[in-house]
Backbone as CSV, one residue per row, in Angstrom:
resi,resn,N_x,N_y,N_z,CA_x,CA_y,CA_z,C_x,C_y,C_z
1,MET,110.956,-1.917,302.307,110.551,-2.886,301.345,108.839,-2.446,301.632
2,VAL,108.565,-2.983,300.436,106.652,-2.640,300.462,105.993,-3.681,300.837
3,ASP,104.842,-3.465,301.922,104.160,-4.636,301.871,103.181,-4.702,300.833
4,LEU,102.653,-6.408,300.718,101.463,-6.533,299.827,100.373,-5.767,299.793
5,ASN,99.917,-5.376,300.787,98.577,-4.471,300.992,98.967,-3.218,300.330
6,THR,100.056,-2.316,300.553,100.342,-1.359,299.902,100.599,-1.222,298.552
7,ALA,101.078,-2.427,298.324,101.402,-2.367,296.541,100.099,-2.960,296.098
8,MET,99.167,-3.554,296.217,98.071,-4.029,295.650,97.113,-2.440,295.770
9,SER,96.963,-1.652,296.884,96.354,-0.292,296.689,96.842,0.462,295.704
10,ALA,98.198,0.537,295.461,98.918,1.567,294.558,98.386,1.152,293.433
11,ALA,98.189,-0.360,292.936,98.260,-0.944,291.572,96.630,-0.780,291.265
12,SER,95.806,-0.726,292.445,94.369,-0.589,292.147,94.066,1.007,291.804
13,VAL,94.745,1.822,292.150,94.803,3.461,292.187,95.150,3.673,290.692
14,ASP,96.190,3.084,290.425,96.934,3.201,289.024,95.803,2.975,287.963
15,ARG,95.283,1.576,288.301,94.125,1.255,286.972,93.087,1.803,287.134
16,GLN,92.602,2.213,288.296,91.455,3.129,288.215,91.608,4.674,287.298
17,LYS,92.611,5.253,287.365,93.150,6.318,286.992,93.316,6.098,285.387
18,ARG,93.972,4.993,285.124,93.855,4.800,283.540,92.774,4.377,283.099
19,VAL,91.806,3.767,283.583,90.365,3.650,283.287,89.663,4.887,282.701
20,ALA,89.790,5.949,283.795,89.127,7.176,283.877,89.892,8.003,282.689
21,ASP,90.867,8.003,282.349,92.029,8.600,281.521,91.230,7.761,279.781
22,GLU,91.086,6.327,279.849,90.365,5.938,278.745,89.062,6.727,278.531
23,GLY,88.538,6.560,279.595,86.982,7.078,279.248,86.974,8.375,278.817
24,LYS,87.812,9.266,279.153,87.622,10.789,278.814,88.186,10.833,277.243
25,GLU,89.264,9.985,277.018,89.743,9.993,275.669,88.441,9.702,274.619
26,ARG,87.794,8.336,275.117,86.566,8.187,274.057,85.628,8.842,274.022
27,MET,85.353,9.918,275.188,84.512,10.708,275.067,84.632,12.126,274.224
28,LYS,85.936,12.213,274.159,86.519,13.234,273.477,86.576,12.820,271.903
29,ARG,86.716,11.780,271.539,86.859,11.404,270.163,85.394,11.239,269.728
30,ARG,84.421,10.727,270.614,82.902,10.775,269.905,82.240,12.393,269.919
31,SER,82.755,13.271,270.732,82.346,14.346,270.808,82.123,15.423,269.312
32,GLY,80.783,15.307,268.976,80.621,15.987,267.731,81.502,17.687,267.721
33,ARG,81.303,18.077,269.165,81.781,19.570,269.159,83.129,19.679,268.909
34,ASP,83.861,18.795,269.622,85.419,18.705,269.374,85.970,18.453,268.034
35,LEU,84.956,17.809,267.058,85.244,17.490,265.829,84.722,18.584,264.770
36,GLY,84.031,19.553,265.575,83.288,20.789,264.680,82.323,20.295,263.554
37,ILE,81.480,19.616,264.476,80.166,19.179,264.024,79.023,19.703,264.898
38,GLU,78.265,20.628,264.008,77.219,21.101,264.749,75.924,20.481,265.101
39,ALA,75.527,20.716,266.340,74.573,20.186,266.838,73.205,19.981,265.953
40,PHE,72.428,19.231,266.043,71.438,18.973,264.858,70.188,20.061,265.383
41,ASP,69.813,20.781,264.952,68.754,21.823,265.135,67.216,21.616,264.345
42,PRO,66.446,20.867,264.898,65.408,20.250,263.972,64.605,21.671,263.381
43,VAL,64.388,22.395,264.378,63.748,24.002,263.456,64.356,24.224,262.467
44,LYS,65.632,24.339,262.533,66.316,24.920,261.345,66.464,23.959,260.219
45,HIS,66.481,22.722,260.365,66.320,21.787,259.670,64.839,21.898,258.577
46,VAL,64.131,21.988,259.517,62.658,21.868,258.486,62.800,23.257,257.648
47,SER,63.181,24.088,258.339,63.183,25.496,257.585,64.065,25.567,256.337
48,LYS,65.171,24.666,256.367,66.110,24.700,255.078,65.398,23.656,253.938
49,GLU,64.795,22.584,254.751,64.004,21.638,253.657,62.883,22.426,253.018
50,LYS,62.180,23.250,253.659,61.147,24.084,253.132,61.607,25.112,252.208
51,ALA,62.745,25.748,252.617,63.483,26.176,251.483,63.616,25.809,250.133
52,GLU,64.442,24.499,250.621,65.186,23.772,249.199,63.769,23.330,248.296
53,THR,62.489,22.927,249.046,61.476,22.382,248.192,61.115,23.655,247.374
54,ALA,60.743,24.628,247.943,60.371,26.058,247.431,61.171,26.471,245.991
55,SER,62.666,26.047,246.361,63.660,26.312,245.074,63.231,25.413,244.047
56,MET,63.005,24.116,244.344,62.829,23.098,243.339,61.674,23.080,242.740
57,TRP,60.585,23.779,242.958,59.368,23.880,242.433,59.297,25.497,241.560
58,LEU,60.323,26.522,242.217,60.311,27.646,241.466,61.191,27.544,240.223
59,VAL,62.290,26.425,240.190,63.081,26.170,239.156,62.354,25.540,237.962
60,ILE,61.381,24.437,238.558,60.888,23.979,237.608,59.900,24.591,236.854
61,THR,59.090,25.494,237.500,58.096,26.186,237.097,59.057,27.193,235.663
62,PHE,60.227,27.670,236.271,60.826,28.653,235.486,61.219,27.917,234.346
63,SER,61.896,26.654,234.544,62.122,26.053,233.191,60.901,25.582,232.343
64,VAL,59.848,25.275,232.769,58.817,25.019,232.122,58.716,26.129,231.341
65,ILE,58.239,27.348,231.482,58.004,28.598,231.089,58.924,29.190,230.301
66,VAL,60.260,29.013,230.156,61.252,28.876,229.336,61.146,28.255,228.179
67,SER,60.888,26.832,228.231,60.643,25.982,227.441,59.457,26.059,226.650
68,LEU,58.529,26.556,226.937,57.237,26.893,226.292,57.410,28.361,225.276
69,LEU,58.332,29.131,225.794,58.466,30.428,225.191,59.493,30.155,224.009
70,MET,60.433,29.062,224.184,61.215,28.743,223.177,60.695,28.297,222.090
71,ARG,59.390,27.218,222.327,58.639,26.496,221.503,57.711,27.268,220.893
72,TYR,57.055,27.941,221.254,55.905,28.748,220.680,56.233,30.251,220.363
73,VAL,57.035,31.120,220.950,57.530,32.511,220.641,58.794,32.092,219.783
74,LEU,59.976,31.796,220.107,61.214,31.909,219.565,61.126,30.786,218.180
75,MET,60.749,29.844,218.391,61.008,28.866,217.464,60.351,29.213,216.392
76,PRO,59.147,29.606,216.270,58.335,29.910,214.922,59.033,31.104,214.206
77,ARG,59.825,31.853,215.035,60.517,33.000,214.218,61.864,32.569,214.068
78,THR,62.202,31.500,213.882,63.553,31.209,213.797,63.811,30.417,212.607
79,THR,64.724,30.278,211.630,65.083,29.365,210.756,65.892,28.345,211.069
80,VAL,66.059,26.678,210.398,66.697,25.725,210.869,68.160,26.295,210.976
81,GLU,68.606,26.855,209.986,69.976,27.335,209.987,70.452,28.246,211.319
82,LYS,69.566,28.914,211.776,69.932,29.713,212.992,69.147,28.872,214.380
83,SER,68.977,27.819,214.115,68.622,26.956,215.260,69.404,27.086,216.423
84,ASP,70.670,27.115,216.585,71.473,26.994,217.595,70.923,27.903,218.945
85,ILE,70.170,29.172,218.457,69.893,29.914,219.955,68.590,29.379,220.575
86,LEU,68.208,28.410,219.895,66.886,27.412,220.411,67.240,26.762,221.723
87,TYR,68.420,26.360,221.838,69.098,25.927,223.143,70.041,26.701,223.837
88,LEU,70.517,27.537,223.148,71.810,28.415,223.916,71.035,29.260,224.933
89,ALA,70.091,30.177,224.444,69.238,31.041,225.014,68.495,30.367,226.417
90,PRO,68.023,29.494,226.140,67.182,28.812,227.454,68.185,28.069,228.461
91,LEU,69.407,27.478,227.897,70.484,27.140,228.849,70.991,28.311,229.377
92,SER,71.098,29.220,228.876,71.977,30.683,229.426,70.901,31.206,230.626
93,ALA,69.945,30.938,230.471,68.888,31.542,231.377,69.155,30.897,233.129
94,ILE,70.144,29.947,233.015,70.753,29.606,234.179,71.029,30.820,235.094
95,PHE,71.915,31.425,234.604,72.346,32.437,235.388,71.116,33.605,235.973
96,LEU,70.185,33.768,235.326,68.986,34.340,235.970,68.341,33.813,237.501
97,ILE,68.518,32.244,237.520,67.944,31.916,238.751,68.397,32.417,240.048
98,PRO,69.743,32.730,240.480,69.660,33.293,241.790,68.986,34.519,241.571
99,GLN,69.087,35.424,240.779,68.127,36.466,240.978,66.596,36.209,240.924
100,ILE,66.190,35.444,240.341,64.791,35.339,240.428,64.515,34.536,242.001
101,HIS,65.303,33.986,242.550,64.929,33.538,243.705,64.943,34.707,244.675
102,ARG,65.789,35.613,244.645,65.757,36.902,245.349,64.670,37.728,245.347
103,MET,64.284,37.802,243.845,63.048,38.349,243.757,61.580,37.837,244.320
104,ILE,61.678,36.581,244.282,60.213,35.962,244.408,60.581,35.331,245.983
105,MET,61.634,34.614,246.388,61.367,34.112,247.792,61.336,35.036,248.843
106,PRO,60.784,34.761,249.827,60.845,35.450,251.055,62.236,35.509,251.638
107,ALA,62.653,36.521,252.455,64.076,36.790,252.983,64.618,35.774,253.779
108,ASP,63.785,35.203,254.753,64.159,33.913,255.680,64.465,32.862,254.488
109,PHE,63.732,32.519,253.581,64.413,31.450,252.718,65.825,31.852,251.738
110,ASN,65.723,32.969,251.414,67.215,33.485,250.765,68.517,33.285,251.638
111,GLU,68.202,33.454,253.046,69.172,33.242,253.835,69.787,31.908,253.831
112,LEU,69.047,30.987,253.488,69.358,29.725,253.867,69.977,29.060,252.298
113,TYR,69.765,29.798,251.448,70.517,29.197,250.092,72.006,29.480,250.095
114,THR,72.660,28.464,249.367,73.873,28.401,249.431,74.391,28.222,247.891
115,LYS,75.602,28.247,247.475,76.256,27.828,246.352,75.851,26.464,245.861
116,GLY,75.778,25.698,246.819,75.147,24.207,246.521,73.633,24.183,246.008
117,THR,73.143,25.381,246.461,71.526,25.738,245.969,71.439,26.017,244.687
118,TRP,72.687,26.629,244.052,72.361,27.261,242.766,73.249,26.091,241.739
119,PHE,73.992,25.273,242.345,74.587,24.444,241.681,73.553,23.195,241.515
120,LYS,72.533,22.859,242.267,71.571,21.912,241.986,70.483,22.456,241.325
121,ALA,70.201,23.898,241.313,68.920,24.268,240.428,69.645,24.444,238.851
122,GLY,70.988,24.695,238.795,71.234,24.479,237.303,71.384,23.118,236.726
123,PHE,71.484,22.284,237.396,71.254,20.979,236.512,69.704,20.767,236.627
124,LEU,68.784,21.099,237.680,67.595,20.807,237.722,66.954,21.523,236.092
125,HIS,67.221,22.727,236.102,66.680,23.712,234.940,67.071,22.709,233.611
126,THR,68.453,22.656,233.398,69.015,21.902,232.327,68.431,20.736,232.100
127,PHE,67.994,19.823,232.783,67.489,18.320,232.508,65.889,18.559,232.529
128,THR,65.219,19.486,232.888,63.792,20.194,232.958,63.734,20.576,231.459
129,PHE,64.387,21.566,230.940,64.119,22.031,229.736,64.464,21.089,228.580
130,LEU,65.538,20.104,228.868,65.742,19.077,227.621,64.360,18.016,227.467
131,ALA,64.007,17.904,228.825,62.870,16.836,228.821,61.696,17.561,227.877
132,MET,61.402,18.939,228.358,60.387,19.520,228.037,60.627,19.641,226.227
133,ALA,61.549,20.191,225.976,62.031,20.474,224.566,61.816,19.122,223.699
134,PHE,62.194,17.991,224.439,61.786,16.833,223.403,60.148,16.455,223.307
135,LEU,59.484,17.086,224.272,58.069,16.734,223.967,57.609,17.720,223.205
136,LEU,57.858,19.024,223.285,57.025,19.779,222.463,57.664,19.931,220.978
137,VAL,59.035,19.153,220.590,58.991,19.354,219.270,58.478,17.990,218.316
138,ASN,58.268,17.205,219.364,57.746,15.835,218.678,56.351,15.713,218.604
139,PRO,55.904,14.893,217.522,54.344,14.717,217.838,53.653,14.029,218.903
140,PRO,52.499,14.388,219.277,51.565,15.469,218.604,51.641,17.046,218.703
141,LEU,52.954,17.377,219.533,52.713,18.689,219.848,53.849,19.328,218.736
142,GLY,54.526,18.716,217.965,55.527,19.558,216.757,55.922,18.368,215.941
143,ASP,56.550,18.777,214.776,57.220,17.992,213.757,58.229,18.772,213.389
144,ILE,59.365,18.201,213.517,60.599,19.292,212.482,61.821,18.318,212.159
145,VAL,61.121,16.673,211.753,61.792,15.852,211.045,61.029,15.443,209.918
146,ALA,61.776,15.693,208.421,61.013,15.176,207.516,61.262,13.562,207.071
147,PRO,60.113,12.853,206.479,60.307,11.414,206.375,61.571,10.980,205.708
148,GLN,61.788,9.669,206.279,63.063,9.301,205.725,62.920,8.031,205.332
149,LEU,64.140,7.144,204.992,63.869,5.940,204.033,63.589,4.970,205.111
150,ALA,62.818,4.123,204.909,62.231,3.221,205.707,63.233,2.354,206.135
151,GLU,63.952,1.642,205.436,65.231,0.932,205.598,65.969,0.691,204.461
152,LYS,65.627,0.248,203.337,66.672,0.246,202.357,65.895,0.433,200.846
153,TRP,66.948,0.727,200.026,66.398,0.803,198.580,67.126,-0.288,197.581
154,VAL,66.205,-0.167,196.439,66.545,-1.481,195.588,66.456,-1.106,194.346
155,LEU,67.235,-1.723,193.225,66.834,-1.597,191.747,66.420,-3.204,191.183
156,VAL,65.543,-2.753,190.394,64.972,-4.197,190.070,64.989,-3.886,188.330
157,GLN,65.555,-5.113,187.708,65.820,-5.500,186.240,64.316,-6.029,185.942
158,ASN,63.419,-5.697,185.284,62.246,-6.409,184.844,62.204,-6.592,183.381
159,GLU,62.458,-7.945,182.953,62.328,-8.236,181.366,61.492,-9.136,181.469
160,GLY,59.970,-8.596,181.064,58.544,-9.343,181.051,58.462,-9.903,182.312
161,GLU,58.435,-11.445,182.667,58.072,-11.879,183.748,59.316,-12.107,184.611
162,ASP,60.411,-11.956,184.229,61.663,-11.937,184.883,61.947,-10.842,185.545
163,PHE,62.375,-11.017,187.261,62.629,-9.957,188.032,64.080,-10.053,188.431
164,ASN,64.970,-9.173,188.563,66.595,-9.308,189.005,66.725,-8.184,189.555
165,PHE,67.004,-8.274,191.053,67.182,-7.165,191.618,68.792,-7.141,191.991
166,SER,68.936,-5.862,192.388,70.245,-5.586,192.481,70.905,-6.112,193.761
167,LYS,72.345,-6.417,194.017,72.698,-6.971,195.166,73.184,-5.736,195.909
168,GLY,73.299,-6.064,197.290,73.488,-5.186,198.354,72.797,-3.795,198.699
169,ALA,71.223,-4.374,198.836,70.433,-3.323,198.414,70.435,-2.332,199.499
170,GLY,70.860,-1.080,199.273,70.686,-0.015,200.460,71.874,-0.094,201.345
171,GLU,72.936,-0.841,201.159,73.949,-1.076,201.983,74.826,0.198,201.768
172,THR,74.989,0.936,200.637,75.830,2.139,200.137,75.049,2.801,199.444
173,GLY,75.553,4.017,198.940,74.802,5.178,198.180,75.144,4.483,196.683
174,THR,76.003,3.349,196.274,75.983,3.215,194.957,75.677,1.542,194.915
175,VAL,75.196,1.361,193.424,74.973,0.289,193.195,75.541,0.039,191.739
176,THR,76.576,-1.041,191.556,77.332,-1.458,190.301,76.420,-2.421,189.630
177,TRP,76.391,-2.369,188.297,75.351,-3.418,187.441,76.567,-3.918,186.371
178,GLU,76.856,-4.929,186.216,77.704,-5.330,184.937,76.915,-5.799,183.972
179,VAL,77.343,-5.477,182.724,76.847,-6.126,181.306,77.884,-6.586,180.535
180,GLN,77.427,-7.276,179.453,78.235,-7.627,178.681,78.909,-6.687,177.610
181,GLN,80.017,-6.921,177.092,80.501,-5.780,176.451,79.553,-5.234,175.144
182,ASP,79.679,-3.966,174.845,79.072,-3.182,173.870,77.277,-3.744,174.355
183,ALA,76.686,-3.650,175.432,75.607,-4.305,175.680,75.130,-2.683,176.615
184,LYS,73.633,-3.066,177.052,73.185,-2.179,177.794,72.557,-3.019,178.883
185,LEU,71.790,-1.911,179.826,71.263,-2.789,180.913,69.589,-2.946,180.423
186,THR,69.480,-4.151,179.848,68.113,-4.275,179.068,67.031,-4.321,180.262
187,GLY,65.764,-4.127,179.388,64.410,-4.456,180.389,64.300,-2.895,180.950
188,ASP,63.280,-2.925,181.690,62.900,-1.647,182.466,63.337,-1.715,183.637
189,ILE,64.257,-0.557,184.019,64.787,-0.437,185.578,64.113,0.250,186.724
190,TRP,63.808,-0.264,187.782,62.663,0.044,188.739,63.792,0.754,189.764
191,LEU,63.495,1.587,190.555,63.765,1.797,191.659,62.677,1.753,192.810
192,LEU,63.072,0.973,193.866,62.079,0.599,194.936,62.458,1.202,196.374
193,PHE,61.855,2.100,197.053,61.982,2.314,198.390,60.758,2.537,199.211
194,GLY,60.785,2.724,200.521,59.601,3.048,200.995,60.069,4.316,201.907
195,LEU,59.401,5.373,202.506,59.520,6.188,203.230,58.709,6.006,204.664
196,ALA,59.375,6.590,205.547,58.554,6.243,207.410,58.669,7.683,207.509
197,ASP,57.373,8.194,208.682,57.561,9.270,209.315,56.790,8.928,210.594
198,ASN,57.109,9.851,211.643,56.542,9.743,212.794,54.783,10.393,212.659
199,VAL,54.623,10.954,211.694,53.120,11.372,211.426,53.248,11.919,210.000
200,ASN,51.975,11.559,209.412,51.468,12.086,208.088,52.658,11.817,206.920
201,VAL,53.281,10.570,206.829,54.027,10.385,205.671,53.664,10.738,204.516
202,GLU,52.143,10.459,204.157,51.674,11.192,202.806,51.751,12.469,202.589
203,GLY,51.949,13.276,203.264,51.891,14.658,203.486,53.091,15.321,202.672
204,ALA,53.952,14.835,202.397,55.266,14.942,202.045,55.468,15.091,200.472
205,GLU,56.043,16.036,199.968,56.207,15.983,198.499,57.344,15.739,198.227
206,VAL,57.461,14.427,197.467,58.738,13.789,197.059,58.899,13.820,195.397
207,THR,60.318,14.395,195.327,60.670,14.634,193.799,61.790,13.605,193.807
208,VAL,61.827,12.801,192.422,62.844,12.249,192.159,63.337,12.263,190.800
209,GLN,64.793,12.841,190.759,65.498,13.207,189.355,66.489,12.004,189.324
210,LEU,66.676,12.015,188.023,67.632,11.046,187.367,68.518,11.883,186.554
211,THR,70.107,11.792,186.873,70.930,12.691,186.122,71.977,11.541,185.533
212,ASN,72.091,11.789,183.930,72.889,11.074,183.318,73.373,11.499,181.821
213,ASN,74.028,10.957,181.030,74.148,11.341,179.726,73.328,12.235,179.051
214,GLY,72.132,11.732,179.369,70.937,12.129,178.475,70.534,13.440,179.216
215,GLY,71.086,13.760,180.235,70.814,14.990,181.070,69.991,14.847,182.090
216,VAL,68.879,15.912,182.526,68.033,15.678,183.803,66.831,15.550,183.584
217,SER,66.149,14.757,184.264,64.600,14.009,184.148,64.217,14.118,185.218
218,GLU,62.843,14.403,185.233,61.976,14.337,186.552,61.090,12.872,186.482
219,LEU,61.311,12.269,187.284,60.536,10.846,187.488,59.267,10.940,188.677
220,VAL,58.081,9.962,188.042,57.127,10.107,189.001,57.111,8.437,189.517
221,SER,56.460,8.411,190.483,56.014,6.974,191.283,55.045,6.215,190.357
222,ASP,55.111,4.975,190.386,54.026,4.379,189.568,53.038,3.480,190.595
223,ALA,51.845,3.900,191.009,51.093,3.445,191.973,50.817,2.098,191.838
224,ASN,51.036,1.270,190.944,50.568,-0.378,190.370,51.649,-0.971,190.629
225,PHE,52.866,-0.800,190.228,53.841,-1.682,190.090,53.797,-2.566,191.438
226,TRP,54.104,-1.458,192.719,54.329,-2.170,194.048,53.057,-3.327,194.274
227,SER,51.941,-2.583,193.962,50.589,-3.500,194.620,50.650,-4.625,193.585
228,ASN,50.986,-4.765,192.301,50.898,-5.876,191.426,52.072,-6.934,191.573
229,ASN,53.227,-6.331,192.245,54.200,-7.373,192.387,54.656,-7.467,193.848
230,SER,53.665,-7.465,194.637,53.962,-7.271,196.053,54.642,-8.531,196.658
231,GLU,54.220,-9.511,195.916,54.720,-11.039,196.244,56.160,-11.047,195.956
232,VAL,56.415,-10.977,194.874,57.827,-11.054,194.195,58.690,-10.142,194.987
233,ILE,58.321,-8.901,195.209,59.093,-8.047,196.132,59.549,-8.680,197.234
234,SER,58.533,-9.065,198.156,58.521,-9.368,199.634,59.263,-10.670,199.379
235,ASN,59.462,-11.618,198.416,60.251,-12.766,198.505,61.601,-12.443,198.168
236,ALA,61.822,-11.554,197.309,63.278,-11.014,196.637,64.289,-10.240,197.938
237,THR,63.180,-9.448,198.465,63.968,-8.422,199.592,64.014,-9.129,201.116
238,GLY,63.059,-10.330,201.212,63.098,-10.571,202.653,62.100,-10.282,203.410
239,ASN,61.289,-11.147,203.689,60.100,-10.860,204.790,60.548,-10.675,205.967
240,ILE,60.039,-9.646,206.720,60.068,-9.597,208.085,59.182,-10.064,209.009
241,SER,57.974,-10.683,208.658,56.891,-11.241,209.516,56.120,-12.008,208.573
242,ASP,54.988,-12.367,209.010,54.298,-13.708,208.317,53.570,-12.811,207.410
243,THR,53.329,-11.675,207.565,52.419,-10.986,206.181,53.217,-11.104,204.737
244,ARG,53.108,-11.332,204.073,53.990,-11.253,202.794,54.008,-10.275,202.161
245,SER,53.006,-9.283,202.095,53.173,-7.758,201.971,54.109,-6.948,202.580
246,SER,54.843,-7.507,203.855,55.267,-6.503,204.882,56.880,-7.100,204.192
247,SER,57.730,-6.242,203.295,59.274,-6.631,203.299,60.046,-5.652,203.909
248,ILE,61.479,-6.291,203.866,62.511,-5.384,204.467,62.740,-3.723,203.905
249,LEU,61.955,-3.550,202.640,61.840,-2.359,202.270,60.885,-1.560,202.793
250,MET,59.780,-1.961,203.374,58.729,-1.371,203.948,58.483,-2.033,205.418
251,PRO,59.270,-2.072,206.376,59.453,-2.734,207.566,58.175,-2.394,208.489
252,HIS,57.179,-1.158,208.359,56.241,-1.024,209.174,55.211,-0.973,208.195
253,GLY,54.767,-1.989,207.416,54.020,-2.385,206.639,53.191,-0.968,206.016
254,GLN,51.848,-1.260,206.344,50.817,-0.124,205.968,51.605,1.513,206.135
255,LEU,51.964,1.627,207.484,52.432,2.976,207.928,53.222,3.899,206.877
256,ASP,54.241,2.713,206.151,55.272,3.138,205.328,54.460,3.483,203.986
257,GLN,54.996,4.810,203.279,55.065,4.670,201.653,55.460,4.246,200.809
258,ASP,55.327,3.373,200.066,55.943,2.832,198.838,56.103,3.573,197.563
259,PHE,57.251,3.433,197.045,57.567,4.296,195.646,58.025,3.307,194.676
260,ALA,57.608,3.324,193.849,58.162,2.479,192.598,58.536,3.421,191.330
261,ILE,59.993,3.860,191.223,60.169,4.572,190.164,60.771,4.167,189.150
262,LEU,60.320,4.200,187.614,60.771,3.820,186.579,62.087,4.665,186.038
263,LEU,63.042,3.974,186.064,64.260,5.000,185.678,64.549,4.946,184.124
264,GLY,63.922,4.075,183.603,64.181,3.839,182.069,64.285,2.601,181.601
265,SER,64.490,2.516,180.519,64.577,1.093,179.714,65.957,1.074,179.069
266,ASN,66.441,0.033,178.996,67.728,-0.330,178.148,68.744,0.798,178.814
267,LEU,69.272,1.008,179.963,70.213,2.018,180.445,71.316,1.824,179.688
268,ALA,72.128,3.035,179.353,73.396,2.882,178.681,74.620,2.835,179.528
269,VAL,75.731,2.440,179.409,76.923,2.029,180.220,77.324,3.451,180.596
270,GLY,77.455,3.556,181.936,77.881,5.000,182.585,77.158,5.144,183.946
271,GLU,77.578,6.526,184.489,76.870,6.574,185.772,75.306,7.458,185.768
272,HIS,74.344,6.848,186.471,72.996,7.280,186.749,72.953,7.957,188.017
273,ARG,72.759,8.949,188.169,72.624,9.691,189.438,71.255,9.759,189.982
274,ILE,70.778,9.470,191.060,69.392,9.532,191.544,69.244,10.216,192.506
275,THR,68.391,11.377,192.609,68.418,12.346,193.579,66.958,12.448,194.139
276,VAL,66.528,11.871,195.261,65.333,12.030,196.040,65.278,13.066,196.765
277,THR,64.509,14.169,196.666,64.189,15.187,197.605,62.793,15.205,198.225
278,ILE,62.649,15.161,199.627,61.608,15.154,200.201,61.405,16.543,201.042
279,VAL,60.127,17.210,200.965,60.075,18.333,201.576,58.234,18.245,202.152
280,GLU,58.121,18.661,203.192,57.058,18.628,203.978,56.731,19.802,204.860
281,GLN,55.506,20.397,204.986,55.388,21.371,206.170,55.234,20.759,207.638
282,GLY,56.034,21.232,208.318,55.938,20.398,209.467,55.500,21.355,210.484
283,ASP,55.985,21.185,211.625,55.425,22.267,212.975,56.536,22.550,214.008
284,PRO,57.084,23.658,213.336,56.671,24.734,212.909,57.328,25.128,211.443
285,TRP,58.341,24.254,211.329,59.279,24.618,210.188,58.827,23.775,208.873
286,GLU,59.492,23.987,207.462,59.162,23.492,206.929,60.487,22.358,206.738
287,ASN,60.133,21.177,206.734,61.092,19.881,207.022,61.507,19.610,205.621
288,SER,62.840,19.191,205.259,63.515,18.595,204.098,64.405,17.659,204.178
289,ARG,64.640,16.729,203.459,65.713,15.827,203.150,66.177,15.220,201.828
290,VAL,67.361,15.042,201.492,67.791,14.782,200.373,68.743,13.547,200.349
291,TYR,68.457,12.618,199.712,69.038,11.288,199.310,69.657,11.507,197.891
292,THR,70.930,10.853,197.763,71.681,10.926,196.272,72.243,9.383,196.283
293,TRP,71.681,8.630,195.354,72.082,7.346,195.085,72.689,7.009,193.545
294,VAL,73.517,6.319,193.426,74.201,6.246,191.885,74.027,4.768,191.615
295,LEU,73.689,4.647,190.404,73.549,3.282,189.710,74.845,3.331,188.731
296,LYS,75.568,2.691,188.672,76.886,2.475,187.726,76.761,1.251,186.719
297,VAL,76.347,1.470,185.582,76.184,0.477,184.283,77.754,0.114,183.875
298,VAL,78.305,-0.876,184.134,79.807,-0.957,183.551,79.748,-2.331,182.810
299,GLU,80.398,-2.618,182.039,81.088,-3.635,180.980,81.844,-4.462,181.740
300,GLN,81.474,-5.722,181.559,82.403,-7.022,181.763,83.797,-6.891,181.438
301,LEU,84.968,-7.202,182.083,86.259,-7.072,181.471,86.204,-8.091,180.772
302,PRO,86.819,-8.026,179.367,87.150,-9.404,178.556,87.819,-10.543,179.370
303,GLU,87.710,-11.817,178.869,88.453,-12.541,179.572,89.636,-12.754,178.771
304,VAL,90.536,-12.893,179.571,91.830,-13.192,179.225,92.398,-14.729,178.602
305,SER,93.014,-14.540,177.518,93.559,-15.920,176.886,94.287,-16.463,177.890
306,ALA,94.425,-17.837,178.228,95.228,-18.430,178.984,96.907,-18.600,178.457
307,SER,96.775,-18.583,177.150,97.991,-18.522,176.058,98.575,-17.075,176.291
């Protein structure tokens, strides 16, 4: 038999042993060395941060230089048809980044660069180039887009003091106008539209051609029609502000250029194709844009007798 004191002493020793083993296990689980974690070295950390910062500024400088070369050296020597090289060549320069680091950076910095450094540098170069390219090709530093339709286009039938506007203005490239059997689209038929541009909208050359059974004819804009009938046009096409001269055809008001083209009088049944060609000298290219709209004059179907 074991007396009480001996049993209590044995239990106490066993409990102390378990506590000690648990403490060792906790220390082992929390040990960074046992988990493969390197001890924090502040000197090495500072050196790596300096190397990464120097790499960042080197990549940004490199990307800015590449963007400027693209805009002011390569772009003026490239046509619009071959413009793919303007972004393919600068983005391909990513592969030069590691070599540039080895040429410029000190040896102690190059020892700290890893594959992760080149991955981050590639993304930084890509987005820096895209941001610089956006700034360099848009006003005031560049202009590579021709003026465009401000909002919609509309046809107007002017019979004396009566104005009839086409339905579905500008929603598609075709307007269908019905007339009576063996009749024509009477009155003067006007094409109304506005052009908008981010800079120098009035510097563009706009040519309007009408093609129908009568052949091809070149038309010019009437500067007085819009100003003389601005209130009628605004009321018919919808105001977008409290200013009656500002209609949905010219949503930017005086910043847009208005056009009023007389297509002809008493247009015959058939298809009348309108071609609007816009050309301007941009920076650095010549910008162009072409719109093609169609007016279809059709006869109404005869009413079928109920008998």
